[in-house]
Steps between C-alpha positions, in 0.01 A plus 500: 500500500782302637516723805133456560539121503788529746284714732209258475730207577648677800158590632385141464806374685448750778134400526598132528739579776236697688240221460744241627590715801135555587431127481785422740379766747146364480626153588671632816220730629182393333188365675579148388831488691538180704848530654481597868680810622780463756268613782226261402757217479610569855139512608431169334797338673386641830149375440633150423733501800271298735460227241876493435574502872254220554668295237837564658376405844348184365829406332693584818264294711530207259881516508506552876268212560698277272826592665350461844352165401830386361682608814239332720525181297874496533502564873201295600501133589390399153719743308834462328680625813375211708384508859732628767612238748345521846714686753647333809291523820611709800293377792506634854580590758311202633446394862635177647252223423383641167549329164616652171450376142825546306438354157402135546645488852300565820737615777407531864719632786384336822729638767834654596707384800833596645771296681764703680787262430664707232881512488513882551346733761197688385413238238244224496402199295174597327282208390218532248238228441346496156281286273514504124240328279583443135194543277701521176605235253876554553677380813611753761836444675560680823789750476531660845801718425345668192122486536453537877635821660479669843574868554555671834349834610831654383406373152798268497478139381521224757688213334357147480676286762524122512564490876184698561298282264616185682333622820152420367361204309403440230731715296330661205675341200446274198296513183122535472330341204162606356237504771746438783554723800779510754553662840814558701739746666749745366775635729678837481766679702355841583581797719248523783334842482173671582294577195354328198666208326396373156499155347483498120431209267621569144432305186713615204212464251190595695600764756511508881307523821612665827392445860570734793558400860675598819714294742352417839 
């Protein structure tokens, strides 16, 4: 009797194990299964790729536009970087008689003349007549040794010379206030050569203008 009970109990336990196993297998392979297989998961990701890519592009565009806008704001005139200062002008070569606007100053070279009384053979006193009109609020003081230069065809500087300047009147000198203009002569000691000479007016803040001429 006892042996029979043991057999019945063992059979019941085995049956319970079998039933539990069948239930687990049914959950994994039954018709009500909802978990996607690996292949269907990949297919789903591939199917959603355009939408994902579109979202990524949109985010990239937003970040790129924001960065570009920030960079533009910083570099532009109204941005944090501030506007870049205007560069100095480089005018010329101009012809004798023409005028140049160098900042608030209007400069005109009228003529070039020579006087063969130089202290050395092959040299001449070179005289330049100019007019400068000051349209700015600050006064302009003539500085012939720094702001008015003559260069020979050999591209060598002809120094400003007081003896040469004294040969013509009026001498270009003094200070021009706002709205004033002044005309006069500048004298240089130059080597007399064939070719093109240059006269250059330079303003340290606004740039320079250059005229070309030959000696007669």
